[in-house]
N, C-alpha and C positions, 0 to 999 in steps of 0.2 A: 504494500500500500504506500502510495507516495504521500509523504507528510510534508513535503516542501511547499512553501507558499507559492501560489500561482500569481504571477504579475497581472494585474488588471489595470486597464486604462480607465481613467476617470471620464465619465461621459461629459460632453460639452453641455454647458447650461444653455437655456434659451437665449440668454443675453449674449453669450459668446457667439452662437450661431448667427444671431441677428447682426452683431457687430461685424463679423467677417463678411456677411452678405452685403451689408451697406458699404464697407470699404471696397469690396470687389466691384460693386456697381459704380461707385465714384471713380475708381481707377479706370474702368472701362469707358465711362463718359469722357474723362479727361483725355484718354488716348484718342478716342473718336474725334473729338473736337479740336485737338491740337494740330491736326493735319493742315488746317487753314483752307481747305476746299471741300465743297459739298460732295458727298458720295454719289455715284451714278444713280442710285435709287435711294429714297429716304431710309436712313438707318436710325432706328430708335435710340434715343439717349436713355440712360437708366431711369426707371420710374421708381424712386425710392419712397418707402412709406415712413422712413425715419426722418428726423429733422436735424438740420445743422444750423446753428445760429452764429452770426458774426456781427458784433456791434462795432461800429467804427467810431472811436472816441473823438470828441470835439468836432471841429469842422472836417468833413470828409473830403476825399479827392473829388475832382470835377468829373461829372459824367462824360463819357467819351463823345466826341463830335463825329459820329458816323451817320451818313445819310441812309435812309431806308424808304421803302415804298409802303404807303397805306394800301389797304385792300382796294381802294378806288383808283389806284394807280398814281396818285400824287406823291411827289417827293418831299421829304422833310428830314429833320434831325431832332434830337431831344431838346435842343435849345429853344424850339418853338414853344415849349412849355415854361420857359423862364418866367420867374415871378410868381409861379404857382407850384405848390407841392405836387409831386408826381409819384404814382405807384405804377411800376413797370412789371408786367407778368409775362413769362414765357410759357407757352402751352403748345400742345399738339394733339391731334385726334387719336394718335396711337398711344397716348399716355392716359390710362384710366383715372389716375389721381387728378390730372389736369381737367378732365371732363367734369368730374364731380365738383372740383373746386370752383370752376367757372360759374356753375348754376347755384350752388348752395352757399358760397362765400362771396365771390366777387360781385355777382349781380345785385344781391340785396345791400351790400355795403356801398357799392357805387350809387345805388338809388338813394341812399340816405346821405352820403357825404360828397356826392359828385359836384355840388355847387362850390365846395371849398377845396377839394382835392381832385386833380386830374388823374385819369386812369388810361393806360394804353396796354394792349395785349399784343405780344409778338408771337406769331405762329412760326415755329421753327422746324425745319427739315420735314415737311409734310406735303401731302398732295393737296393742291388748292381746292378741289371739289369737296374733299372730305373736311377740310378746314371750314369752308363756307357752310356745309351742311351742319357742322357742330355749332357754329355761331347761331344759325337759325334755331336749332334744338334747345340751346341753353338760354337764348333770349338776351344775351349780354348787349349793352348799349354803348359801351365805351369805345374809344378809338381802337382800331385794329390794323396791324401792320405785319409785314413779312420779314423774317430773318432767315432766308432759305439756307444759307451756308453756315449759320451759327456764329457769324463774326461779332455781332453785338453781344450775344450770349457769352462768348469767350472773353470779350473785353470787360464785361461786367463781373466776371469771375464765377459763372455758373458751374455747378458740379453735379447736378442731377435735375430731374424734372418732377413737378413744376419748379420754377425758380422765380422769386419775386424780389424786386429791388425798390427801395424807398429813397427818393431823391428830394432834397429840400427845395424851397422856392428860390434858393441861390444856385441851384444846379449842382449841389454836392451830394455824393452818395452817403447816406446816413446809416442804412441798414440793409442787410442781405439775408434772404431766407431760402435755403434749399430744402424742398419738400413741400407737401401740401399744407394749407392753412385752413382753419375753420372760420366761420363767420365771426365768432367772438375774437379769435386770435388776430384776424386781419384788422378788425376795427380797433382793437387795443394797440396794435403796432402803429397804425396811422395816428391815433391820438397821442401816443407816447413820442413818436419820432417826427411827425409832421405837424402836430398841433391841430389835427382834424377835428 
């Protein structure tokens, strides 16, 4: 009879498994977007259910001056919102968390605070028809634009999807949030960082 102790591996906790999954998703997204060019067909960024917070102390860096196209085809850049606090949200039809967030968080908060705070949603690496269909389904009314190659997403420091950036009325990046937000979280972030 073998009386020797058998070596047993300790099982990973749920936290360990979740942490490894989130890190793998973030690394995959960073590698995908660091190439600087759009893939031949849209390649989904990681859809993380975890959240990563980054608070930029004091006055933040200036938002990048990158031109983009609104869904109606007109050209603009983020500085057209100068003088008004701005919430920038990156979304895609292939991102389930983005889809839920648009209707249950962004639509009601924008309806309440839209007179004081501007909102713009950037569709990233998506098929245009699917994006337009999602806009109709969610009923969002804020400005919508395209970031097909992910250039603005990378410049703002996105690590997962959805990704939201809070920009002051002076055009400074105040807060970044990787991952979905609830209605309460979104409104609290706006009130805390943008004075909404």
